N, CA, C and O atoms as CSV, one atom per row, in Angstrom:
chain,resi,resn,atom,element,x,y,z
A,1,LEU,N,N,18.116,-65.689,95.460
A,1,LEU,CA,C,19.553,-65.807,95.443
A,1,LEU,C,C,19.910,-67.165,96.034
A,1,LEU,O,O,19.500,-67.494,97.147
A,2,ARG,N,N,20.662,-67.935,95.296
A,2,ARG,CA,C,21.093,-69.246,95.779
A,2,ARG,C,C,22.611,-69.240,95.885
A,2,ARG,O,O,23.309,-68.965,94.910
A,3,LEU,N,N,23.112,-69.544,97.072
A,3,LEU,CA,C,24.540,-69.649,97.327
A,3,LEU,C,C,24.876,-71.113,97.570
A,3,LEU,O,O,24.098,-71.842,98.184
A,4,THR,N,N,26.037,-71.539,97.086
A,4,THR,CA,C,26.434,-72.929,97.298
A,4,THR,C,C,27.867,-73.006,97.834
A,4,THR,O,O,28.696,-72.133,97.574
A,5,PHE,N,N,28.129,-74.061,98.580
A,5,PHE,CA,C,29.474,-74.379,99.033
A,5,PHE,C,C,30.249,-74.990,97.868
A,5,PHE,O,O,29.641,-75.381,96.871
A,6,PRO,N,N,31.585,-75.081,97.970
A,6,PRO,CA,C,32.370,-75.655,96.868
A,6,PRO,C,C,31.931,-77.067,96.472
A,6,PRO,O,O,32.092,-77.462,95.317
A,7,ASP,N,N,31.375,-77.834,97.427
A,7,ASP,CA,C,30.931,-79.200,97.113
A,7,ASP,C,C,29.518,-79.241,96.531
A,7,ASP,O,O,28.985,-80.319,96.266
A,8,GLY,N,N,28.906,-78.055,96.331
A,8,GLY,CA,C,27.581,-77.991,95.719
A,8,GLY,C,C,26.426,-77.923,96.703
A,8,GLY,O,O,25.285,-77.699,96.298
A,9,ARG,N,N,26.700,-78.110,97.987
A,9,ARG,CA,C,25.623,-78.014,98.979
A,9,ARG,C,C,25.065,-76.600,99.026
A,9,ARG,O,O,25.833,-75.640,98.984
A,10,PRO,N,N,23.761,-76.448,99.111
A,10,PRO,CA,C,23.184,-75.099,99.197
A,10,PRO,C,C,23.405,-74.492,100.577
A,10,PRO,O,O,23.428,-75.198,101.585
A,11,ALA,N,N,23.566,-73.183,100.605
A,11,ALA,CA,C,23.735,-72.454,101.868
A,11,ALA,C,C,22.404,-72.374,102.596
A,11,ALA,O,O,21.335,-72.368,101.988
A,12,GLN,N,N,22.502,-72.314,103.898
A,12,GLN,CA,C,21.349,-72.090,104.759
A,12,GLN,C,C,21.527,-70.719,105.406
A,12,GLN,O,O,22.632,-70.176,105.399
A,13,VAL,N,N,20.479,-70.163,105.954
A,13,VAL,CA,C,20.546,-68.845,106.579
A,13,VAL,C,C,21.617,-68.809,107.669
A,13,VAL,O,O,22.311,-67.803,107.818
A,14,ASP,N,N,21.755,-69.877,108.421
A,14,ASP,CA,C,22.746,-69.929,109.499
A,14,ASP,C,C,24.182,-69.900,108.984
A,14,ASP,O,O,25.101,-69.681,109.773
A,15,ASP,N,N,24.403,-70.111,107.695
A,15,ASP,CA,C,25.746,-70.083,107.110
A,15,ASP,C,C,26.207,-68.659,106.797
A,15,ASP,O,O,27.378,-68.452,106.478
A,16,LEU,N,N,25.313,-67.683,106.882
A,16,LEU,CA,C,25.650,-66.297,106.585
A,16,LEU,C,C,26.144,-65.602,107.853
A,16,LEU,O,O,25.581,-65.777,108.934
A,17,ARG,N,N,27.204,-64.811,107.700
A,17,ARG,CA,C,27.803,-64.100,108.826
A,17,ARG,C,C,27.840,-62.606,108.538
A,17,ARG,O,O,27.751,-62.175,107.388
A,18,GLU,N,N,27.973,-61.840,109.590
A,18,GLU,CA,C,28.147,-60.387,109.497
A,18,GLU,C,C,27.069,-59.727,108.634
A,18,GLU,O,O,27.371,-58.895,107.779
A,19,LEU,N,N,25.829,-60.101,108.863
A,19,LEU,CA,C,24.713,-59.556,108.090
A,19,LEU,C,C,24.487,-58.085,108.416
A,19,LEU,O,O,24.445,-57.686,109.580
A,20,ARG,N,N,24.343,-57.294,107.367
A,20,ARG,CA,C,24.044,-55.865,107.487
A,20,ARG,C,C,23.121,-55.464,106.354
A,20,ARG,O,O,23.305,-55.900,105.217
A,21,GLN,N,N,22.145,-54.651,106.646
A,21,GLN,CA,C,21.233,-54.183,105.605
A,21,GLN,C,C,20.930,-52.714,105.842
A,21,GLN,O,O,20.632,-52.297,106.962
A,22,GLU,N,N,21.011,-51.933,104.762
A,22,GLU,CA,C,20.757,-50.502,104.834
A,22,GLU,C,C,19.689,-50.127,103.813
A,22,GLU,O,O,19.734,-50.565,102.664
A,23,LEU,N,N,18.743,-49.323,104.239
A,23,LEU,CA,C,17.671,-48.851,103.364
A,23,LEU,C,C,17.872,-47.371,103.089
A,23,LEU,O,O,17.961,-46.564,104.014
A,24,ASP,N,N,17.942,-47.021,101.809
A,24,ASP,CA,C,17.957,-45.615,101.390
A,24,ASP,C,C,16.574,-45.352,100.808
A,24,ASP,O,O,16.359,-45.471,99.602
A,25,LEU,N,N,15.659,-45.000,101.667
A,25,LEU,CA,C,14.267,-44.814,101.268
A,25,LEU,C,C,14.109,-43.713,100.236
A,25,LEU,O,O,13.255,-43.803,99.354
A,26,TRP,N,N,14.927,-42.673,100.340
A,26,TRP,CA,C,14.857,-41.557,99.406
A,26,TRP,C,C,15.125,-41.995,97.966
A,26,TRP,O,O,14.469,-41.519,97.039
A,27,HIS,N,N,16.090,-42.904,97.776
A,27,HIS,CA,C,16.448,-43.369,96.436
A,27,HIS,C,C,15.841,-44.731,96.089
A,27,HIS,O,O,16.009,-45.205,94.965
A,28,GLY,N,N,15.146,-45.362,97.021
A,28,GLY,CA,C,14.523,-46.654,96.757
A,28,GLY,C,C,15.530,-47.777,96.588
A,28,GLY,O,O,15.371,-48.636,95.721
A,29,VAL,N,N,16.580,-47.770,97.425
A,29,VAL,CA,C,17.649,-48.760,97.307
A,29,VAL,C,C,17.876,-49.445,98.654
A,29,VAL,O,O,17.923,-48.792,99.696
A,30,ILE,N,N,18.015,-50.760,98.614
A,30,ILE,CA,C,18.407,-51.534,99.788
A,30,ILE,C,C,19.754,-52.173,99.468
A,30,ILE,O,O,19.919,-52.790,98.416
A,31,VAL,N,N,20.715,-52.024,100.377
A,31,VAL,CA,C,22.012,-52.678,100.218
A,31,VAL,C,C,22.146,-53.692,101.349
A,31,VAL,O,O,22.101,-53.338,102.527
A,32,SER,N,N,22.313,-54.959,100.971
A,32,SER,CA,C,22.502,-56.042,101.935
A,32,SER,C,C,23.924,-56.549,101.791
A,32,SER,O,O,24.395,-56.795,100.681
A,33,ARG,N,N,24.612,-56.705,102.927
A,33,ARG,CA,C,25.980,-57.211,102.914
A,33,ARG,C,C,26.094,-58.349,103.918
A,33,ARG,O,O,25.504,-58.306,104.998
A,34,PHE,N,N,26.863,-59.368,103.544
A,34,PHE,CA,C,27.118,-60.481,104.450
A,34,PHE,C,C,28.353,-61.230,103.972
A,34,PHE,O,O,28.888,-60.960,102.896
A,35,VAL,N,N,28.791,-62.171,104.790
A,35,VAL,CA,C,29.925,-63.021,104.450
A,35,VAL,C,C,29.420,-64.452,104.386
A,35,VAL,O,O,28.743,-64.924,105.300
A,36,PHE,N,N,29.751,-65.134,103.306
A,36,PHE,CA,C,29.393,-66.546,103.146
A,36,PHE,C,C,30.652,-67.321,102.790
A,36,PHE,O,O,31.348,-66.982,101.833
A,37,ASP,N,N,30.937,-68.350,103.554
A,37,ASP,CA,C,32.101,-69.213,103.320
A,37,ASP,C,C,33.387,-68.390,103.208
A,37,ASP,O,O,34.260,-68.685,102.392
A,38,GLY,N,N,33.485,-67.350,104.045
A,38,GLY,CA,C,34.674,-66.517,104.078
A,38,GLY,C,C,34.760,-65.456,102.988
A,38,GLY,O,O,35.752,-64.730,102.923
A,39,GLN,N,N,33.754,-65.348,102.133
A,39,GLN,CA,C,33.759,-64.403,101.017
A,39,GLN,C,C,32.678,-63.335,101.217
A,39,GLN,O,O,31.561,-63.652,101.625
A,40,PRO,N,N,33.010,-62.067,100.928
A,40,PRO,CA,C,32.004,-61.011,101.063
A,40,PRO,C,C,30.985,-61.061,99.916
A,40,PRO,O,O,31.308,-61.404,98.779
A,41,VAL,N,N,29.759,-60.709,100.259
A,41,VAL,CA,C,28.676,-60.630,99.272
A,41,VAL,C,C,27.941,-59.307,99.501
A,41,VAL,O,O,27.594,-58.969,100.633
A,42,SER,N,N,27.709,-58.572,98.426
A,42,SER,CA,C,26.938,-57.338,98.489
A,42,SER,C,C,25.812,-57.442,97.468
A,42,SER,O,O,26.049,-57.726,96.294
A,43,VAL,N,N,24.590,-57.211,97.927
A,43,VAL,CA,C,23.420,-57.264,97.055
A,43,VAL,C,C,22.719,-55.914,97.130
A,43,VAL,O,O,22.267,-55.489,98.193
A,44,GLN,N,N,22.637,-55.253,95.987
A,44,GLN,CA,C,21.961,-53.957,95.915
A,44,GLN,C,C,20.649,-54.162,95.168
A,44,GLN,O,O,20.637,-54.648,94.037
A,45,THR,N,N,19.548,-53.789,95.809
A,45,THR,CA,C,18.219,-53.931,95.217
A,45,THR,C,C,17.619,-52.540,95.077
A,45,THR,O,O,17.565,-51.780,96.044
A,46,ALA,N,N,17.172,-52.211,93.880
A,46,ALA,CA,C,16.601,-50.886,93.619
A,46,ALA,C,C,15.259,-51.021,92.934
A,46,ALA,O,O,15.032,-51.960,92.172
A,47,CYS,N,N,14.375,-50.083,93.207
A,47,CYS,CA,C,13.078,-50.086,92.536
A,47,CYS,C,C,12.916,-48.783,91.756
A,47,CYS,O,O,13.434,-47.734,92.140
A,48,HIS,N,N,12.192,-48.883,90.668
A,48,HIS,CA,C,11.910,-47.714,89.836
A,48,HIS,C,C,10.890,-46.850,90.578
A,48,HIS,O,O,9.962,-47.385,91.184
A,49,PRO,N,N,11.042,-45.536,90.542
A,49,PRO,CA,C,10.137,-44.678,91.309
A,49,PRO,C,C,8.696,-44.635,90.807
A,49,PRO,O,O,7.788,-44.317,91.575
A,50,ARG,N,N,8.471,-44.950,89.524
A,50,ARG,CA,C,7.111,-44.824,88.992
A,50,ARG,C,C,6.598,-46.080,88.290
A,50,ARG,O,O,5.445,-46.111,87.859
A,51,GLN,N,N,7.414,-47.094,88.170
A,51,GLN,CA,C,6.984,-48.324,87.496
A,51,GLN,C,C,7.269,-49.525,88.390
A,51,GLN,O,O,8.066,-49.441,89.324
A,52,ASP,N,N,6.615,-50.633,88.097
A,52,ASP,CA,C,6.827,-51.863,88.868
A,52,ASP,C,C,8.056,-52.596,88.332
A,52,ASP,O,O,7.947,-53.647,87.701
A,53,ILE,N,N,9.238,-52.010,88.602
A,53,ILE,CA,C,10.497,-52.574,88.121
A,53,ILE,C,C,11.476,-52.636,89.289
A,53,ILE,O,O,11.636,-51.671,90.037
A,54,VAL,N,N,12.123,-53.785,89.429
A,54,VAL,CA,C,13.145,-53.971,90.452
A,54,VAL,C,C,14.416,-54.425,89.759
A,54,VAL,O,O,14.369,-55.261,88.856
A,55,ALA,N,N,15.555,-53.879,90.176
A,55,ALA,CA,C,16.855,-54.283,89.635
A,55,ALA,C,C,17.725,-54.772,90.785
A,55,ALA,O,O,17.649,-54.256,91.900
A,56,ILE,N,N,18.554,-55.776,90.498
A,56,ILE,CA,C,19.419,-56.359,91.520
A,56,ILE,C,C,20.844,-56.418,90.998
A,56,ILE,O,O,21.079,-56.837,89.864
A,57,ARG,N,N,21.800,-55.996,91.829
A,57,ARG,CA,C,23.226,-56.103,91.490
A,57,ARG,C,C,23.892,-56.919,92.594
A,57,ARG,O,O,23.753,-56.613,93.778
A,58,ILE,N,N,24.618,-57.960,92.190
A,58,ILE,CA,C,25.323,-58.815,93.145
A,58,ILE,C,C,26.811,-58.670,92.897
A,58,ILE,O,O,27.282,-58.827,91.770
A,59,ARG,N,N,27.550,-58.368,93.960
A,59,ARG,CA,C,29.010,-58.252,93.865
A,59,ARG,C,C,29.642,-59.198,94.876
A,59,ARG,O,O,29.388,-59.103,96.077
A,60,SER,N,N,30.466,-60.111,94.378
A,60,SER,CA,C,31.154,-61.057,95.242
A,60,SER,C,C,32.116,-61.886,94.404
A,60,SER,O,O,31.843,-62.136,93.230
A,61,PRO,N,N,33.238,-62.320,94.978
A,61,PRO,CA,C,34.105,-63.271,94.274
A,61,PRO,C,C,33.380,-64.585,93.985
A,61,PRO,O,O,33.784,-65.337,93.099
A,62,LEU,N,N,32.319,-64.858,94.726
A,62,LEU,CA,C,31.558,-66.096,94.524
A,62,LEU,C,C,30.827,-66.116,93.182
A,62,LEU,O,O,30.521,-67.191,92.665
A,63,VAL,N,N,30.547,-64.951,92.616
A,63,VAL,CA,C,29.872,-64.882,91.311
A,63,VAL,C,C,30.769,-65.498,90.245
A,63,VAL,O,O,30.323,-66.350,89.477
A,64,ALA,N,N,32.035,-65.074,90.192
A,64,ALA,CA,C,32.980,-65.598,89.194
A,64,ALA,C,C,33.242,-67.084,89.409
A,64,ALA,O,O,33.536,-67.810,88.460
A,65,ALA,N,N,33.134,-67.532,90.656
A,65,ALA,CA,C,33.353,-68.941,90.975
A,65,ALA,C,C,32.132,-69.803,90.647
A,65,ALA,O,O,32.180,-71.025,90.787
A,66,GLY,N,N,31.035,-69.170,90.210
A,66,GLY,CA,C,29.820,-69.917,89.869
A,66,GLY,C,C,29.060,-70.420,91.073
A,66,GLY,O,O,28.302,-71.384,90.973
A,67,ARG,N,N,29.256,-69.772,92.223
A,67,ARG,CA,C,28.615,-70.232,93.457
A,67,ARG,C,C,27.466,-69.336,93.895
A,67,ARG,O,O,26.964,-69.463,95.012
A,68,VAL,N,N,27.041,-68.414,93.000
A,68,VAL,CA,C,25.893,-67.546,93.250
A,68,VAL,C,C,24.972,-67.653,92.042
A,68,VAL,O,O,25.404,-67.525,90.896
A,69,GLU,N,N,23.721,-67.887,92.318
A,69,GLU,CA,C,22.744,-67.978,91.232
A,69,GLU,C,C,21.566,-67.069,91.555
A,69,GLU,O,O,20.992,-67.147,92.641
A,70,LYS,N,N,21.215,-66.214,90.617
A,70,LYS,CA,C,20.034,-65.360,90.778
A,70,LYS,C,C,18.808,-66.182,90.429
A,70,LYS,O,O,18.767,-66.853,89.398
A,71,LEU,N,N,17.828,-66.123,91.282
A,71,LEU,CA,C,16.589,-66.869,91.062
A,71,LEU,C,C,15.437,-65.923,90.753
A,71,LEU,O,O,14.312,-66.127,91.210
A,72,ALA,N,N,15.725,-64.903,89.987
A,72,ALA,CA,C,14.701,-63.914,89.651
A,72,ALA,C,C,14.033,-64.275,88.336
A,72,ALA,O,O,14.611,-64.957,87.490
A,73,GLN,N,N,12.824,-63.809,88.187
A,73,GLN,CA,C,12.126,-63.991,86.924
A,73,GLN,C,C,11.372,-62.721,86.593
A,73,GLN,O,O,10.999,-61.951,87.478
A,74,GLN,N,N,11.159,-62.521,85.340
A,74,GLN,CA,C,10.409,-61.348,84.916
A,74,GLN,C,C,8.925,-61.661,84.975
A,74,GLN,O,O,8.472,-62.701,84.497
A,75,VAL,N,N,8.189,-60.754,85.560
A,75,VAL,CA,C,6.740,-60.921,85.682
A,75,VAL,C,C,6.085,-59.854,84.828
A,75,VAL,O,O,6.368,-58.667,84.987
A,76,ALA,N,N,5.221,-60.263,83.935
A,76,ALA,CA,C,4.568,-59.318,83.040
A,76,ALA,C,C,3.400,-58.645,83.709
A,76,ALA,O,O,2.732,-57.814,83.094
């Protein structure tokens, strides 16, 4: 996940505020929440119970602003 400031500078870990992470081990889901540049970000990561598959959902006003980029790739 790459976050950027309005001027294009990449975010650093110290730029994230109000970090919270919850693990739902029963359902195989991790929900991470934080605030970056005054905007909330929620990242939900889920794994398939029987296959090597991970899914990610990102919710934030920063997505529509083009300031969030997923850096995931499919691995065969």
